[in-house]
Z-matrix of the N, CA and C atoms (Angstrom, degrees):
N
C 1 1.448
C 2 1.521 1 112.40
N 3 1.334 2 115.55 1 -27.56
C 4 1.451 3 118.93 2 179.00
C 5 1.533 4 110.27 3 -64.87
N 6 1.304 5 116.20 4 -41.85
C 7 1.480 6 120.57 5 179.47
C 8 1.523 7 109.95 6 -64.81
N 9 1.327 8 117.97 7 -40.06
C 10 1.471 9 121.15 8 178.75
C 11 1.510 10 109.54 9 -63.41
N 12 1.330 11 118.64 10 -41.87
C 13 1.459 12 121.36 11 179.20
C 14 1.520 13 111.85 12 -64.06
N 15 1.313 14 116.08 13 -41.40
C 16 1.477 15 119.82 14 177.59
C 17 1.511 16 111.23 15 -64.62
N 18 1.308 17 116.95 16 -43.30
C 19 1.469 18 120.52 17 179.41
C 20 1.528 19 112.07 18 -65.12
N 21 1.331 20 117.49 19 -39.75
C 22 1.453 21 120.23 20 178.21
C 23 1.541 22 111.66 21 -66.05
N 24 1.316 23 116.50 22 -40.78
C 25 1.453 24 120.27 23 178.00
C 26 1.537 25 110.70 24 -63.89
N 27 1.313 26 116.67 25 -42.61
C 28 1.453 27 120.94 26 177.80
C 29 1.519 28 112.06 27 -66.71
N 30 1.324 29 116.80 28 -38.41
C 31 1.469 30 120.98 29 177.54
C 32 1.523 31 111.28 30 -62.20
N 33 1.327 32 116.52 31 -41.67
C 34 1.459 33 119.87 32 176.54
C 35 1.527 34 112.53 33 -60.92
N 36 1.330 35 116.37 34 -38.33
C 37 1.447 36 120.27 35 177.28
C 38 1.529 37 110.32 36 -65.77
N 39 1.332 38 116.38 37 -42.83
C 40 1.479 39 120.46 38 179.90
C 41 1.528 40 110.28 39 -63.87
N 42 1.309 41 118.68 40 -41.48
C 43 1.466 42 121.51 41 177.91
C 44 1.526 43 110.30 42 -59.40
N 45 1.303 44 116.58 43 -43.19
C 46 1.459 45 120.82 44 -179.98
C 47 1.530 46 112.07 45 -64.27
N 48 1.304 47 116.59 46 -42.46
C 49 1.467 48 120.47 47 179.84
C 50 1.520 49 111.23 48 -69.81
N 51 1.328 50 117.44 49 -37.92
C 52 1.458 51 120.68 50 -179.65
C 53 1.529 52 112.21 51 -69.29
N 54 1.307 53 117.96 52 -14.12
C 55 1.464 54 119.47 53 177.63
C 56 1.510 55 111.13 54 -64.72
N 57 1.319 56 117.94 55 -24.97
C 58 1.467 57 120.79 56 178.49
C 59 1.517 58 111.74 57 -66.78
N 60 1.326 59 116.51 58 -36.80
C 61 1.466 60 119.79 59 -177.91
C 62 1.527 61 112.35 60 -91.77
N 63 1.314 62 117.96 61 -19.60
C 64 1.459 63 121.08 62 -172.56
C 65 1.519 64 112.70 63 -75.20
N 66 1.315 65 117.55 64 -40.53
C 67 1.448 66 120.42 65 -175.59
C 68 1.506 67 110.50 66 -149.07
N 69 1.329 68 115.39 67 156.70
C 70 1.459 69 119.74 68 179.69
C 71 1.529 70 111.97 69 -102.53
N 72 1.326 71 116.43 70 -8.46
C 73 1.464 72 118.87 71 -179.13
C 74 1.535 73 110.30 72 -82.44
N 75 1.306 74 114.80 73 143.24
C 76 1.457 75 120.64 74 -177.57
C 77 1.534 76 111.07 75 -65.74
N 78 1.337 77 116.25 76 -39.59
C 79 1.471 78 118.60 77 -179.86
C 80 1.520 79 112.64 78 -65.12
N 81 1.341 80 116.98 79 -38.39
C 82 1.461 81 120.43 80 178.77
C 83 1.491 82 111.18 81 -67.33
N 84 1.344 83 116.71 82 -41.16
C 85 1.453 84 119.69 83 178.55
C 86 1.541 85 111.39 84 -65.65
N 87 1.306 86 115.01 85 -40.21
C 88 1.468 87 119.67 86 178.94
C 89 1.531 88 111.30 87 -61.53
N 90 1.322 89 115.90 88 -42.58
C 91 1.468 90 120.66 89 179.64
C 92 1.523 91 110.26 90 -64.02
N 93 1.323 92 116.77 91 -43.20
C 94 1.480 93 119.20 92 -179.76
C 95 1.516 94 111.67 93 -68.43
N 96 1.314 95 117.90 94 -38.66
C 97 1.460 96 120.71 95 179.04
C 98 1.520 97 110.03 96 -66.61
N 99 1.337 98 117.65 97 -40.69
C 100 1.480 99 119.62 98 177.28
C 101 1.522 100 110.68 99 -65.49
N 102 1.324 101 117.92 100 -37.32
C 103 1.467 102 119.97 101 175.01
C 104 1.519 103 111.33 102 -63.11
N 105 1.340 104 116.34 103 -44.75
C 106 1.454 105 120.19 104 177.93
C 107 1.508 106 112.39 105 -61.97
N 108 1.340 107 116.96 106 -38.96
C 109 1.442 108 121.44 107 177.81
C 110 1.532 109 111.12 108 -64.55
N 111 1.318 110 116.45 109 -41.77
C 112 1.454 111 120.08 110 179.01
C 113 1.534 112 111.27 111 -64.23
N 114 1.328 113 116.50 112 -42.08
C 115 1.483 114 119.59 113 178.94
C 116 1.510 115 109.53 114 -64.98
N 117 1.351 116 118.47 115 -41.86
C 118 1.452 117 121.16 116 178.64
C 119 1.529 118 112.46 117 -62.26
N 120 1.324 119 116.33 118 -43.18
C 121 1.461 120 119.30 119 179.51
C 122 1.524 121 111.83 120 -66.64
N 123 1.337 122 117.00 121 -35.36
C 124 1.456 123 120.09 122 175.16
C 125 1.514 124 110.40 123 -64.32
N 126 1.345 125 117.74 124 -40.43
C 127 1.447 126 121.66 125 177.09
C 128 1.510 127 112.07 126 -64.10
N 129 1.323 128 116.82 127 -38.29
C 130 1.487 129 119.74 128 177.06
C 131 1.538 130 109.77 129 -66.02
N 132 1.328 131 116.41 130 -36.31
C 133 1.457 132 119.74 131 176.47
C 134 1.522 133 112.75 132 -64.60
N 135 1.321 134 116.54 133 -39.16
C 136 1.462 135 120.88 134 176.67
C 137 1.523 136 109.68 135 -64.91
N 138 1.336 137 117.28 136 -42.81
C 139 1.470 138 120.69 137 177.12
C 140 1.529 139 111.28 138 -61.30
N 141 1.296 140 116.54 139 -42.12
C 142 1.468 141 120.88 140 -178.55
C 143 1.538 142 110.10 141 -62.58
N 144 1.320 143 117.48 142 -45.23
C 145 1.453 144 119.87 143 179.07
C 146 1.532 145 111.95 144 -63.04
N 147 1.333 146 115.89 145 -38.57
C 148 1.469 147 118.74 146 178.77
C 149 1.519 148 111.85 147 -65.59
N 150 1.315 149 116.92 148 -39.22
C 151 1.469 150 119.19 149 179.20
C 152 1.522 151 112.41 150 -74.28
N 153 1.310 152 117.45 151 -35.36
C 154 1.469 153 119.73 152 178.68
C 155 1.514 154 112.54 153 -68.98
N 156 1.324 155 116.47 154 -25.09
C 157 1.459 156 120.44 155 179.48
C 158 1.536 157 110.42 156 -64.75
N 159 1.310 158 116.79 157 -32.37
C 160 1.457 159 121.27 158 -179.76
C 161 1.533 160 111.25 159 -116.25
N 162 1.317 161 115.94 160 40.59
C 163 1.466 162 120.28 161 -177.93
C 164 1.500 163 111.88 162 -66.81
N 165 1.319 164 116.06 163 147.48
C 166 1.469 165 120.87 164 -176.43
C 167 1.528 166 112.29 165 -64.74
N 168 1.331 167 117.49 166 -32.01
C 169 1.459 168 119.48 167 -178.64
C 170 1.535 169 112.19 168 -76.26
N 171 1.336 170 117.51 169 -7.21
C 172 1.468 171 119.95 170 178.18
C 173 1.519 172 112.25 171 -98.01
N 174 1.316 173 117.57 172 0.63
C 175 1.468 174 120.67 173 -178.62
C 176 1.516 175 112.92 174 -78.62
N 177 1.316 176 118.66 175 -22.91
C 178 1.454 177 121.66 176 174.33
C 179 1.499 178 115.02 177 81.74
N 180 1.337 179 117.70 178 33.88
C 181 1.443 180 120.21 179 178.19
C 182 1.551 181 110.01 180 -65.77
N 183 1.304 182 115.68 181 135.72
C 184 1.469 183 120.91 182 176.80
C 185 1.515 184 114.81 183 81.95
N 186 1.306 185 118.80 184 7.21
C 187 1.458 186 121.46 185 -179.48
C 188 1.524 187 112.23 186 -105.16
N 189 1.284 188 115.70 187 15.31
C 190 1.472 189 118.46 188 -174.80
C 191 1.506 190 112.28 189 -94.35
């Protein structure tokens, strides 16, 4: 899941950068950048869930 989160975050960045070459209209670029931002934030959410699943405070050190 960590790799999926990293790839989604990178894909969102690529979508945002490609908006410069895809269209010259401001509205089109805005829509593509917002889509890229949404994809990146979703990827960050996937990364967060993957890291919280193995959080250090859930390991139970000292409770034995």
